[in-house]
MARTI-353736 format. One record per residue (C-alpha): x, y, z; chain; residue number from 1. Coordinates in steps of 0.001 Angstrom, whole numbers. Example, Ala and Ser with C-alpha at 12.3 -4.5 7.8 and 13.67 -1.06 7.14 Angstrom:
REM MARTI-353736
[tornu [12300,-4500,7800],A,1],
[tornu [13670,-1060,7140],A,2],
***
This chain:
REM MARTI-353736
[tornu [23948,26534,15205],A,1],
[tornu [21348,24365,16786],A,2],
[tornu [20975,21627,14216],A,3],
[tornu [17646,22931,12689],A,4],
[tornu [16947,22839,8911],A,5],
[tornu [19371,19929,8477],A,6],
[tornu [22643,21806,9173],A,7],
[tornu [23956,19930,12140],A,8],
[tornu [26548,17126,12250],A,9],
[tornu [25099,13661,12504],A,10],
[tornu [26283,13145,16066],A,11],
[tornu [24529,16265,17227],A,12],
[tornu [21282,15570,15180],A,13],
[tornu [20778,12212,16874],A,14],
[tornu [21829,13128,20352],A,15],
[tornu [18232,12659,21681],A,16],
[tornu [17279,9228,22928],A,17],
[tornu [14336,7151,21602],A,18],
[tornu [13591,4392,19116],A,19],
[tornu [12818,6711,16262],A,20],
[tornu [16110,8631,16724],A,21],
[tornu [17979,5349,16887],A,22],
[tornu [16357,4128,13673],A,23],
[tornu [17282,7363,11818],A,24],
[tornu [20904,7155,13092],A,25],
[tornu [21300,3507,12255],A,26],
[tornu [20016,3987,8756],A,27],
[tornu [22275,6866,7720],A,28],
[tornu [24620,6102,4809],A,29],
[tornu [27602,6218,7117],A,30],
[tornu [26196,3267,9167],A,31],
[tornu [25175,1005,6297],A,32],
[tornu [26658,-2416,5711],A,33],
[tornu [26947,-3773,2133],A,34],
[tornu [23553,-4690,742],A,35],
[tornu [22658,-8185,-612],A,36],
[tornu [22868,-6668,-4140],A,37],
[tornu [26412,-5455,-3449],A,38],
[tornu [27335,-8924,-2113],A,39],
[tornu [26109,-10551,-5372],A,40],
[tornu [23052,-12299,-3967],A,41],
[tornu [20045,-12856,-6150],A,42],
[tornu [17204,-10438,-5946],A,43],
[tornu [13753,-11407,-4566],A,44],
[tornu [10796,-12004,-6892],A,45],
[tornu [9025,-8891,-8192],A,46],
[tornu [5677,-9881,-6691],A,47],
[tornu [3834,-12523,-4685],A,48],
[tornu [1850,-15303,-6535],A,49],
[tornu [-1678,-16182,-5538],A,50],
[tornu [-1640,-18587,-2609],A,51],
[tornu [-2008,-22294,-3597],A,52],
[tornu [-5601,-23192,-4157],A,53],
[tornu [-6796,-19526,-3953],A,54],
[tornu [-9222,-18333,-6523],A,55],
[tornu [-7970,-15664,-8957],A,56],
[tornu [-10405,-12981,-10262],A,57],
[tornu [-9359,-11205,-13470],A,58],
[tornu [-9968,-7407,-13398],A,59],
[tornu [-11050,-5190,-16338],A,60],
[tornu [-7997,-4180,-18274],A,61],
[tornu [-6919,-607,-17642],A,62],
[tornu [-7288,400,-21302],A,63],
[tornu [-10886,-867,-21200],A,64],
[tornu [-11969,1167,-18145],A,65],
[tornu [-13877,4329,-18665],A,66],
[tornu [-13967,6899,-15951],A,67],
[tornu [-15108,10544,-16063],A,68],
[tornu [-12410,13027,-16804],A,69],
[tornu [-11043,14978,-13829],A,70],
[tornu [-8334,17592,-14176],A,71],
[tornu [-5468,17487,-11810],A,72],
[tornu [-6251,20820,-10070],A,73],
[tornu [-9829,19597,-9295],A,74],
[tornu [-8544,16324,-7825],A,75],
[tornu [-5971,18098,-5676],A,76],
[tornu [-8548,20702,-4428],A,77],
[tornu [-10985,18033,-3542],A,78],
[tornu [-8459,15902,-1764],A,79],
[tornu [-9546,15493,1854],A,80],
[tornu [-10111,12719,4331],A,81],
[tornu [-13722,11489,4296],A,82],
[tornu [-15023,9018,6879],A,83],
[tornu [-18708,8882,5957],A,84],
[tornu [-19928,7319,2750],A,85],
[tornu [-23093,6712,781],A,86],
[tornu [-24745,3241,879],A,87],
[tornu [-23622,2521,-2660],A,88],
[tornu [-21326,-157,-4013],A,89],
[tornu [-18142,354,-5927],A,90],
[tornu [-18054,-1000,-9431],A,91],
[tornu [-15478,-3701,-10177],A,92],
[tornu [-14191,-1621,-13039],A,93],
[tornu [-13943,1349,-10512],A,94],
[tornu [-11950,-847,-8134],A,95],
[tornu [-9727,-1977,-10915],A,96],
[tornu [-9069,1576,-11875],A,97],
[tornu [-8098,2480,-8298],A,98],
[tornu [-5818,-594,-7993],A,99],
[tornu [-4160,267,-11306],A,100],
[tornu [-3563,3851,-10116],A,101],
[tornu [-1942,2801,-6893],A,102],
[tornu [184,-68,-8047],A,103],
[tornu [-501,-717,-11736],A,104],
[tornu [2375,-1921,-13900],A,105],
[tornu [3167,72,-16961],A,106],
[tornu [6186,-1927,-18037],A,107],
[tornu [7998,-5078,-16891],A,108],
[tornu [11664,-5649,-17664],A,109],
[tornu [11757,-9415,-17259],A,110],
[tornu [12363,-10418,-13571],A,111],
[tornu [14558,-7371,-13021],A,112],
[tornu [12212,-4524,-12273],A,113],
[tornu [8837,-2932,-13119],A,114],
[tornu [7735,620,-13885],A,115],
[tornu [4473,1480,-12179],A,116],
[tornu [2009,4379,-11714],A,117],
[tornu [3771,5378,-8431],A,118],
[tornu [7469,6067,-7746],A,119],
[tornu [9528,3629,-5685],A,120],
[tornu [13199,3773,-4719],A,121],
[tornu [15213,1976,-7357],A,122],
[tornu [12003,698,-8929],A,123],
[tornu [11940,-1930,-6193],A,124],
[tornu [8177,-1681,-5590],A,125],
[tornu [8123,-3684,-2341],A,126],
[tornu [4443,-2995,-1548],A,127],
[tornu [1622,-5464,-1763],A,128],
[tornu [-1993,-4124,-1876],A,129],
[tornu [-4801,-5983,-8],A,130],
[tornu [-8442,-5017,-505],A,131],
[tornu [-11193,-5644,1973],A,132],
[tornu [-14207,-5676,-296],A,133],
[tornu [-17302,-4653,1645],A,134],
[tornu [-19586,-3523,-1232],A,135],
[tornu [-18117,-4088,-4622],A,136],
[tornu [-20471,-5070,-7433],A,137],
[tornu [-19733,-8553,-8764],A,138],
[tornu [-17249,-9356,-6007],A,139],
[tornu [-18143,-11489,-2974],A,140],
[tornu [-17288,-9758,311],A,141],
[tornu [-13946,-10656,1677],A,142],
[tornu [-10194,-10009,1737],A,143],
[tornu [-8234,-10075,-1580],A,144],
[tornu [-4670,-9301,-2613],A,145],
[tornu [-3984,-7332,-5819],A,146],
[tornu [-1598,-9267,-8088],A,147],
[tornu [-243,-6248,-9946],A,148],
[tornu [1943,-8335,-12306],A,149],
[tornu [-1129,-10087,-13696],A,150],
[tornu [-3719,-7322,-12867],A,151],
[tornu [-6027,-9713,-10951],A,152],
[tornu [-7250,-10262,-7426],A,153],
[tornu [-6260,-13324,-5306],A,154],
[tornu [-8742,-14568,-2789],A,155],
[tornu [-7254,-14413,700],A,156],
[tornu [-10035,-14761,3221],A,157],
[tornu [-13783,-14774,2559],A,158],
[tornu [-14813,-15790,6098],A,159],
[tornu [-17702,-13942,7676],A,160],
[tornu [-15559,-12319,10388],A,161],
[tornu [-12651,-10931,8350],A,162],
[tornu [-14048,-7395,8098],A,163],
[tornu [-14657,-7171,11873],A,164],
[tornu [-11118,-8508,12501],A,165],
[tornu [-9560,-5811,10328],A,166],
[tornu [-11616,-3119,11960],A,167],
[tornu [-10737,-4345,15437],A,168],
[tornu [-7044,-4301,14429],A,169],
[tornu [-7424,-668,13385],A,170],
[tornu [-8539,332,16897],A,171],
[tornu [-12198,-417,15828],A,172],
[tornu [-12547,2443,13318],A,173],
[tornu [-15826,1223,11788],A,174],
[tornu [-15689,3427,8662],A,175],
[tornu [-13165,818,7398],A,176],
[tornu [-16005,-1693,7094],A,177],
[tornu [-18995,642,6613],A,178],
[tornu [-17739,1524,3206],A,179],
[tornu [-17253,110,-274],A,180],
[tornu [-13626,-1139,137],A,181],
[tornu [-10568,-699,2264],A,182],
[tornu [-6987,-925,1100],A,183],
[tornu [-4135,-2220,3255],A,184],
[tornu [-599,-1969,2034],A,185],
[tornu [1989,-4350,3304],A,186],
[tornu [5748,-4370,2645],A,187],
[tornu [7875,-7299,1489],A,188],
[tornu [11000,-5862,3018],A,189],
[tornu [13534,-7954,1216],A,190],
[tornu [12573,-6502,-2157],A,191],
[tornu [13763,-3107,-933],A,192],
[tornu [16622,-4063,1429],A,193],
[tornu [18193,-6296,-1251],A,194],
[tornu [19397,-3112,-2881],A,195],
[tornu [19432,-612,62],A,196],
[tornu [20107,-2587,3162],A,197],
[tornu [18630,-1214,6393],A,198],
[tornu [18113,2166,4837],A,199],
[tornu [15446,438,2658],A,200],
[tornu [13083,497,5605],A,201],
[tornu [12878,4288,5285],A,202],
[tornu [11964,3949,1588],A,203],
[tornu [9123,1473,2363],A,204],
[tornu [7245,4123,4241],A,205],
[tornu [7898,6689,1567],A,206],
[tornu [6506,4296,-1047],A,207],
[tornu [3351,3704,994],A,208],
[tornu [2720,7499,1066],A,209],
[tornu [3033,7770,-2742],A,210],
[tornu [491,4930,-3244],A,211],
[tornu [-2046,6381,-738],A,212],
[tornu [-1780,9878,-2351],A,213],
[tornu [-2519,8327,-5781],A,214],
[tornu [-5593,6642,-4267],A,215],
[tornu [-6861,9980,-2874],A,216],
[tornu [-6456,11714,-6211],A,217],
[tornu [-7857,8842,-8362],A,218],
[tornu [-10843,8387,-6130],A,219],
[tornu [-12214,11792,-7152],A,220],
[tornu [-12689,10449,-10684],A,221],
[tornu [-15058,7694,-9528],A,222],
[tornu [-17061,9760,-7083],A,223],
[tornu [-15314,8426,-3960],A,224],
[tornu [-13800,9713,-816],A,225],
[tornu [-10750,8295,1002],A,226],
[tornu [-9518,8296,4597],A,227],
[tornu [-5990,7089,5280],A,228],
[tornu [-5410,5196,8510],A,229],
[tornu [-2139,4749,10330],A,230],
[tornu [-3485,3668,13738],A,231],
[tornu [-3537,-112,14036],A,232],
[tornu [-2186,-2967,16039],A,233],
[tornu [645,-4302,13921],A,234],
[tornu [287,-7843,15420],A,235],
[tornu [-3512,-7948,14974],A,236],
[tornu [-3574,-6501,11509],A,237],
[tornu [-700,-8805,10282],A,238],
[tornu [-2627,-11727,11624],A,239],
[tornu [-5932,-10745,9914],A,240],
[tornu [-4022,-10422,6611],A,241],
[tornu [-2300,-13743,7132],A,242],
[tornu [1231,-12330,6927],A,243],
[tornu [3971,-13217,9266],A,244],
[tornu [4876,-9650,10365],A,245],
[tornu [8591,-10092,9624],A,246],
[tornu [9127,-10845,5942],A,247],
[tornu [5815,-9124,5195],A,248],
[tornu [4075,-6629,7392],A,249],
[tornu [1364,-4002,7285],A,250],
[tornu [2336,-344,6782],A,251],
[tornu [-771,1698,5959],A,252],
[tornu [-4531,1500,5406],A,253],
[tornu [-7165,3595,3670],A,254],
[tornu [-11029,3435,3471],A,255],
[tornu [-12755,4080,184],A,256],
[tornu [-16459,4821,-320],A,257],
[tornu [-18887,6597,-2569],A,258],
[tornu [-19637,10212,-1732],A,259],
[tornu [-21604,11177,-4907],A,260],
***
């Protein structure tokens, strides 16, 4: 047996050298220390508040948003990465619909957990969603963060150079700014690791994939295309978002724009 298809002992599976292999080995169940939850420590807050002094923009309520019906098969068959978009803005209601699809809260159980429109390990939902609004009707250009618990946008940075800073951080992929809006997902690691310890870092990346796939599928209903982006300078993108890169850090990006 050569260890393919997951049938090898752990020691043989992780015999190759490298950072990725080390990460996988150190986050196996056998190597985990007791998590903060096991130690009886309080859990982190379910979400981040708007920064002090930041403007908060209410979004159209999900039940009030009307989008054309799209069956699931059509959405899946049309799912592809699109890097060129029409010179047309996204409606604020359409942006609200997309945000609700990728991180919208269906039910909140006090300060314990939330159920949302995407799966998350243990309902921890450690992601935060930032939106670079380039052409959204009724929304000044700039960087915002989605407050999923209150279904609103928090102003983060409306300076003239923020779009170029984000594009530069993403190895200057200009379709991230020549579009209607770009999404950036960050992780607040403690929300996940409180329950799962170091293995929680694996689940952060899985959660980002769930959110981005929902964006791809939901975009079909509002005539948009999406292109996911994983190539970026972590340091530069974290700095552009205003996060510290340790307790909160960038995981994934996606451009959104009208294609019909």
